[in-house]
N, C-alpha and C positions, 0 to 999 in steps of 0.2 A: 800624167800631164806634168811637164817640167815647169818649175817656177821661173819667171823672168828675173833677170838681174835688175835690182833697183837702179834707176837712173834719176838723179836729182834734177829738179826743174830749174834751180838756180845754181850758179857756180859755187862749189864748196871747196874751200882751201884749208888744208891741214898741214901744220908744221910737225915733222917727226924728228926724233933724236933719241940718243941714249946718253945718260948723264956721265957714265964712265965707260971705259973699255973693259967691261966685266963679262963679256960673253953675250950680253943682251943686244949688242949692236947687230948680231945676226938675227935675233928675234924681231927687232924693229924693221929690218930689211924685208922680212916675210910679211909683217903687218903692212908696211908701206906698199908692197905690191898688191896685197888684197884691197887696201883702200883705193889705190889707183884703178883697180879693175872695176870699181863701182862708178867711175867717172869723176872722182874727186881729183883736184889738183893737189899735189904733194910737194912741199918744200922740205927736202931732207937735209939735215945738218950733220948727220953722222954721229960719232961718239965723242966723249969728253967735252960736253957742252954744259956751260953754267946755266943756272936758272935765268939769270939776267940776259944772256945771249939768246936763249930760247924765247923769252917773253918779248924782247926787243924785236926779234925777227918776226914773231907772230903779229905784232902791231904794225911793223913796216910793210909786211906782205898782206895786210888786211885779211888775216886768217880767221876762220870760224872756230878753229879748234887746234889744240896741241895734243899730240900722241907721244908719250914718253915711255921708256922702259928702263928699269933700274933694279938691281938685285943687291945693292950695297946697303949697309946698315943705316944710312942717312936718308933713305928714300922718303920717309914720312916728312921729315923736315924739308927736304928738297921740294916735294909737291906743295907743301904748305907755303913755303917761301915763294914759289912760282905763283900761287894763288894770290898771296899778299901783293906781289909786284903788279899783277894784272889789275887788282883793285886800286892800288896807288896811282897807276898810270891811266886810270879811267877806261880800262879795257876789260871790265868784269864780264862782258858779253862773250868773251872767248872761253870756250869750254876746255877743260883739261881731262884727257883720258890717259891713265897711267897703269902700268902693270909691272910685274917683276918677280912673281913667284910666291912661294908659300910663306916667306917671311912677312909679307904684308897682311896675312890672314890672322896673325896673333890677336886675340881679343882686346888687349889693352891698346893696340894700335888702331883697331877699328873704332873703339870708343873715343880715342883722342881725335881721330879724323872726323867724327860726327860733328865736332864743334866747328869744323870748317865746312860744313854741309858737303862733305865728300862721301859719296855713296859707294858701297862695294858691290861689284858684280863679278863673282868668282875671284880671280886674282887681278881684276881690272878695277881701277879707281875711276869714278866719274865725278869730277868737281863741278858743282853747279854754282852759277853766279847768283 
């Protein structure tokens, strides 16, 4: 028996982007297509996007979530800054999903991220409000 593809009951909107032009713009394109195949609406910003651009777009587009990818050394700070911006702008209900490879999995980064209620799922961050 083949499992059916999940179809959301309500409209789900997700903003996708890559923080730099570091090769992960290709990865987020793959993720964008997978997300779209489930019936979600995707607002794709491409690469070289600041945390402020992404957060402002998510708020303006009434998004449910942000999906980001980054493999540069500042990804921990980038995700935390995005989280802080969402809180400051009264949009803490918008979830952040982020990934970027093995550099995120270093134990000291995981411990630092727990202060921000950011949970790890493999190489994927899930930021909870």
